[in-house]
N, C-alpha and C positions, 0 to 999 in steps of 0.2 A: 504493500499499499502505498502510496505518494500522499501529499501534502495535503494534495488536492481532493485525492479519494477521503484524504478525514474529515478535512472540514467539509464536504455533499457527506459522506459516511452518517457525521452528528447534524446534520439542521436535515435529513433523512430522519432524523430517532423524535427531532420535535417537530414534528411533521408538515414540513418543508415552510418554515414561515413566510409572509411576505416579504418581494425585494428589497425596503425600507431595515423589515430587523434583519433581516438576516445580513446583511453590512454589517451592522449594531450588531447582532455573534459572532461575525468574522474576528471579530477584532473582541474579544472574549476572548473565544479563545486560545490564545497566544501561551496567558497566564493556563492557564486550567492544560491544555498538552504537553507547558514546559515540567507541574510537577509528574499528569503524569510519565510521562518520558522516567523521571525519576522513577518513579517506583519503578514501572515494569523495570528499569535497567538493574535498581538495585534492589528489590526484593520479589522478582519476578522473573524473568530471563532476564541476564545478565552476560555483555556485552564480555568477549577474553577477546582483546590487543595483547597484540607482543610485537618489542620493538630493540633493538639495539643501537645496545651507547655500550662507546669506550673511556675506560677512566685513565686517570694519570696520576703519575706520583704528584702532580701540581693540585691535579684535578678532583682529588677523592670521595670529591661530594655528587650523589646522586641525589635531586628535588625531582621529588615521584611528580609532585603541579609542574613539571615539566615535560610531564609525558602527554599524548593530547588526552585527554576531557579522564585522565586515570584518578579512578575511585577508589580502588583497593590495589593492595600489590597481592598476588597470586601466586609466583615465582616467580626465584631468581636462580640462574645457570650461566656458569661461565665457559666462553670458549674453550678451548683447552689441546693442544694435540692428539689424544685422541676422541675427542664428539667434545659436545653438550656437557657437561654434566652441572648435576646441582649443587646450589650451594646454599648450607643454612646460620652457616654462620657469617651475618656481619652486622656490624651497630646499627640499631635505628634514633634517630631522637626525631618526632612530631613524622613529619616529612619530605626528610632525608635519611636516606642511609650515606653510611661511608663503605666505603670499601679496597676489596686490592688492590692497584693495576691493573689492569687484563679489561680483553673484550669481553659484557652483557648479554644474555637476552632475555631481559625483564618482562612477565605477562605476568601482568595485571582484568581486572576487571572495569572495565569502562560503563561513563557515560555518554549518552547521547547528546549532539552536541546540540545544543539549546534554538526553539525557532524564534525568530521574530515577525514585525515587520513586514523583512525585504525578505522571506526565504518565498521561494518562489512554491506555484505548484508542484509542477514536476518533482520535487525536491523528495531526496527515497531514507530510510532510515539507515541505521546498523545492526537492528533489535531484528531477531527474529520474530516468520510472522505472524505464527500465534503467541506475540506477546504483542505485536503493532494491533494484531484485532479487537483488540481490549480497549486500547486507548479512546478511539467515539464513545462508548462507552462515559468512560471516566468523567470524558470535559462535558457530555451532558448532562452529567452529573448533579460537578459544576453550573454548569447555569442555570439551572434549572431550576438549584434549591430552593432560590429567593418564589420564584412561577408557581414551580407546585415538585412538594415539597415528596409527597406521596412517589411519585415516578423517578423525581429523583433518587430515592434513597432506592429501589427498585433495582432502578442502573447501578447506583452506587456494589449496591447485593454482588451484583451480576460482575461489576469490575473485578470484586473483592474474593470471588470464587471460583474467579478462573485465573485470580491471579497467585491464588493459591497451590491449583491446581498446576498451576508453571514450579511454585520450588516446588513441589510434591516430586514433580516429575526429574527438576535440576539433583533433588538430596541425594534419589536415588543413581544420575545417572552417575555423582561419585562414589557414590561409595558400591560400581564397579573394579572388581578384578582390574590390575595397573599395578602402577608407582607408590611405591608410601616413601615419604617423609620422616625421619625423627633429628630428635637435634637430642646429644650426648655429654651433661654435664653429670656434675663429679655430684659423688655421694656424699651428702655430709651425713648421712646419717640418722637415725630414730633417737630420739631421745636426749642428742645432746643439746643443749637449750633454745633451739623454733620454738 
């Protein structure tokens, strides 16, 4: 779905308001769309991205905020002679990682680019289609919450039910066999003044 199709789906849910009202609704869709995109990317169907970064002795810091639309770090890999190696030992201070010099691949969860008044109707989104199909429900619920609260609640409940299913499917996929990581910490022992 592109931005124009999402707007049309929302207007269709609102029973196709007349042209003047449709223009007012279109301008009010932007903040609701950005809220919905945020909710779907952070608690529905995450967007996974990867970036290659080079860390030198002069600049051993990696700012997570410098990664496009970064929301949360997922995994960190270092390029070595034998290939990519998962890295579990690094120092994190806020959104800054302190790393040893080298080339890294950063896997992270990303947010969708925010929608603005200048976003063209043919703009496509990175979110999965099953997540994006829920966005018109969220937008319509936000637009109608003062005009028709009962209908707005129905749409919001449909949105939340769909988002819950996306979360469940995402958790199930993450539990499938594959790779596992752990960090070995020195053992202080039981009963030693902790």
